[in-house]
Structure formats: structure tokens, C-alpha cells
Phi, psi and omega in degrees: 000126175241163183227352181255062170207169192287331182295312181296319176303316179297316180301318182296319183292315178296323178292323179299323185262011172061035179235010183294322178299323182290322176294319181296313181297325179290318179297318181298312184292326176292320177295321180294329178284325189263340188245105186295322179296313176302315182301317178295319179298315179299323177295322175296319179291325182292313181302313184297319178295320182297318178296317181295322180293319183287325179278320188231347185307309181295326178296321178287328178293325183283345187291334189237148177291158175309136179275157176221169178296347179278346180291142174292153182262131173248130173265124181260106177271103196292151175273352184097180190291336180306314185250027190297320183293323175297314181297323178299313178302313180293326177297318178303321178293321176295323177291320170300330177278002176101009186259151177251114186279146170233121185270123175253124184198163165294154181300125172209115188297324183285325171302315178300321178295318175301308182298318173304318182296329176270359176101014179259113190253347184268119182232144180222136184246141181301320180301325180282337184266351192300135177240119185279144170244131178302138175308325183302325178292319174297317177301318179301309183294323178300314183300337181273356184261111178257345178218170178296320180301315180295326181296317185293338181266359184294127180239149178210121184054032175090000179250141180284069192290329179295321179295316181292319175301311176297318177297322183288319181284326175301315180294320183291322184270348184056046180236163184263343178203166182237127177267100183282007170272354181265118184299328180289330174292316180298316180294326178290324182283329186308310180296330178286324174296318179297319178301315182295319181293317173304319180286333170297315178297319181297316175303315178304316185292319181297317181297314177299322184279317189274317186047059180290164179267342183203154179229147174244125183213168169223151174058069185266015179269355179234164171293146359266353184299323184295315181293326176294318174313306185293319182293320177300312182294323175300328179272007180081016181260116178295143177238129176260123180257150175231144181210151177297137181272205190274356176210165179309150175061030177223141181233152171254129179235138185217136175265126182251143171223184182300334186282337181236027187305326188273352192269155180296141180295342178258015175281172175251138178289162177306318181295314181299312183297319178298318178293324181290325181284338182276330180294150176293144180253112187254169175291330178296319177298316179298319179296318178298317173303314184298313179299324180290320182289308188292319180292328177293319177293306187293335177277349183079007180272359186298108183042057182291349176303332175233018171064034186299331184228029184299312194240031184254164177219156184275136177239151178278161189307318181297321180290321180296315178297323180289314182298321182270352180065040180285140180275130180294150181083357175248147173286159182240129177253132172245128180255128184245090177293147170280158165293124194295329188253011184244121178071017184295142176064015182292316192229142168065195177235151183247155179284329182252168184290331182205163175302324180294313183295319174306312186293313184295320177292327179292314178299324180298321176293316181297322182298330184257010178241082180276010182288340182229162169279133176249129170239132171253120185259097179298134184302121178295340184288346175308321185294305181299314185298320178296318177294317178302315183274357180069035184249138183249008188287160181283161180300140184301331179297322182291320177299321177291325178297316180301324184296338182281359177104232186301173178294155182303153181290172186294337181278359179247123182245141180253125168264117184291159184292337179263017181296143174278355177285119181293140179300328180303323180296330183293333181297336183287341179241002183273129171255336177213145179243134179240127182200163169283300177202029188286159181303334178305331179297319181295317180297303185302316178298325178290341173273359178089018181260123182300136183241123179262121185254161176220029180192163182250180169102005184220294183220010182284158174061033175250011172104356183227006173244162176261106187248134178254155184267345185210166177300312186293328178289320179295311181298319181293317176300320185292320182296333182237037187298329181296348181269346182293139183284164175288163177293137172286169182295325177291316179301312177296329178292321180295325174294321181293317183297314180295318177300322177297320180295318182286319190260345184235318182274327187279327185289142168272117177276123187276132173243326183290329178225152174261143179229100191228136179260127185279154179273059178242182188300329182257004184053052184302141181269132176238131177227158181201154175277142184240029183284122181295151176297135177087352176275131180269143188292333182293343180263358181300127188293324183290320180289323178297315181294319180293318182296322182293322178294317179303317179291333184289335182079005181291153178289314184257132163292133178233131180300134178299335187262002182283000000 
């Protein structure tokens, strides 16, 4: 969604004079008449909708009792047509929990058709809600921002517009940090800041007009969902987020309020963590966790949303050491850089200004410490994300390595993002794991490997990670990492308990719909309804469990079977 172009301006004018729906219909019929490729695509979408309506429409309508104006309202900030069947299942659970949904989305005639088919009649479009902010306001706000740190903290109408503008422009430019002393960088940032300000005003209007009791959303780290997320929480309106979990057909659901705004969606609440620490920890639990981790890797499903393990294979320790040329008699450190421009600043606080700065400073220390073997695992998700965005540039991590000058010294090995070596294989040779807050830290610690973190908001300070209070403390520990002690049995058990919570207890396993990522270049998402013949949706175990959790008010969804 953009706002500084003639199409968006025209939409705003048409909306103000109440003819936008008619204009959309006219444009659609004109394009269908004149564009054969569009006509063929629409014919396929029409067939898919008719199949859904014939096979499942009545079942979804029967699943919930008739709605009334007394029902509490849930605002569904839609993910778009790609994940619509999953979203429909989630919306059905909210209806079972007694909520009346209002769908907020970009205009999409097929999304509207699907929702109307299941009995959801209230729809709202971003274009119709848009509130314009004069560019002069953005210019004035930009002039008050002197540093990147100030940008991240910039607030407008109660929304963290600086953070959302920075995250969006980093992704747009495919860079790891912004130098605000550079005029070209400031010029590139300004329209994104203006956009975030407009959506802050838009979110303000939506909250004031609808006054929902609850919100369902996905991907709250970018405009415009981020601004709406902030304004809802500020108004005391809880937001439930959903994200793909670590394997197919699983979701992570978390309830946010003002008190936990900064935490990662896959983190554990204090209540959940307390329950996990209080329960007996058995060998059966440990074996179940190990099967989940190993099975997800060997099947290739491990975070298949971005194809991290699609074409990898497991190697024995001797082969890993031979392939990487690791020096015997030395401990081995594996650094797991985050993609610099992806999901930056979403959760917690960091020791460094950006993922790129953290990585560059980490590599400088690695270059000067030959007492250990250093392995840098470039994130495999670079490949899929580049394909999806139509970008052919090299991973930003490799660009950062080149910025350090000569090739890495012999004691530093680089694993490329397209390597066939499974990450699971690295745990057999790894003595230390280095990350800001990546999932890999949970895995490594559960295997008994010390983890050095550089950020908060996920699993730090729970008793099993090495967490620093300052950059200097982190860098000093990194320089002498070979002296860090191994995990104690108690520390490893804590890590195992947390991993159990994240990978076994937290995910909702979908039964009503399938959510599967294909092993193609873009890890394309495929969804379908899986309702067996004769089964009523209101009896579906996954929807009933989700509805019960929605009504409970608890922060974390927890599987009833965990």
C-alpha cells in the first residue's frame, strides 16, 4: 500500500464522494474484458471459490450461532488472500468464542466473497479508512531526528512510527543500517516516515470508530499493521497475533497487551514459564523434545515458511569437521547472523544499533581470536526471501564480511546460505552458539551448548544463556569465549523445558485446514480445508481449543495435549 501516487489520491477522492465501490466494479469489468491473462486468472479463482462454497460454505455457516449486536467485536486485520483459508478457520474460532468479526483488508473482491459465503458480512478497507497527514508535518518531524537511535524512538499519535519507517526502509533498500548524516539516506527515509505517520492517523480513526473489544492480526512489525497494533494496545484493546510455527500445519498464537508489547510471538509468558518449571521433567519429555527437533530437521519441515532446510542433509561429526576444515584441539564457535533487513527492531532491545553493527563487531573479534574455530552460518532464508521479492543481490551478511577488507582468516569458515549441510549437523561439533535472539539459541542450549546473546525479548535471562548488559561486556566475553564454562545439568534442563514449551506446548496444530509450504524456489504456501465428510465444524478439536483459549484471556495458547 502506498499513498504518494495518483492512484491512491484518486481512491481517496472517490471514497469521499461515495463512488469508490462503483469505480472498483467498473475497473474490474473493464480489465476482465480487455486483459486475457487477467480473465483466465479470474476464471480459475471463480472455480476455486465455487468449489469452496459448494463443499464447505454451509458447514462454516452452521458452525456458529446467529450473531447479534450484543456480540463483542473482533477486528480481523487480514493477512490477505494467500492465507485466507487459515484466517477463515481462525475467524470461525473467534465466532465460536462469541465474537462478531469485522474484516480489515486491502480491497480484494474474492476475499469479500469468501467471507460473505461463511456468513461474515462486515468488511472494511484500508483505502476507505486512510487519513492523510501533510508532508510538511513529516518534514518537520524528520528535521527533529538527528540520529538512528532517535529515529527508533520517534513516536507520533501513540505509534512508534520511527521504528516502522526504519524497518520498512531497511527491507526496501536491502541494507542493514541507516546513516542519518547522509542526505540521500534521509531523503529515502522521508516518504516511509510520512507513510507511517499517515497510518498512525488512520489507525487512530479506526480505533475511535470501531472500538473493537479484541483484535486478530499477523505481522505487526511493518506499516500499517504496526501502527494499528500500537494504537489498539494504547487504547487497552488486546491484540492476538498468529504466525507460522516451526513446521507445517502449526501456528503460534499470542495475546498482547500494553505490558508485553515488546516480546517475541514465540516467547513464553511468565505464567507459561512458571508452569513448565514446576512440572516434573522426565526422560520421556526429553525424548519427545529430541524427536520433535530431529524429526522437523530430517523431514525438511524446520521453518519451511522460508525453506531453511529443504535441500539439506545430516552429516556425522567427522564429515562435518572434514568438510569445514576444523582444527582439532580447538573449540568451535558458530555465529548465526540474522538477516539484517528482515524483522529488525521488532522485539526487545539490542546491545547494538542494528543487526549489521552487531555482526560486524562480532566478526572483528572473531578475526582476532584464533584460539577457536569460528563458523559463520549465513541465514538460508536469504534465498527464498530474495526469490519472493524478485531480488538477486547477495546476502547482506556477505557484503558486511567484504567490508572488513581481506578474506576471512583461516580460523574463520563461512557456510553459504545454499549449503547442503543441515544446521542439525552443526550441533555435533559446536561448543558455543552466538546470536542476538535467534531460534537457534533455544535449540543449541537444549543440546547443552552455551549461548551468547546480544538482545532481549525472547529467551534471555531465564537461567541458561550468557546475557550481557553492555556492548563492551559482550565483546569481552566474545574475545575470551573459549573460557566460558559448559552448561550445568540444571542449565541444560531449563533450556530443554523452554524448548519443550516453544516447540511442543505452544503450537496450535491445525486439523480443520492444512497449511503447507511447498519445496519450490519461493516456498509457496498451499492451504486447503480438511473437514471430513459428516463432521460439523463446531466439533473440530482445533477450533474448540482455540475458542476456549480466546475466552480464557491467557497470554499464550497452549496445546491441550502438551
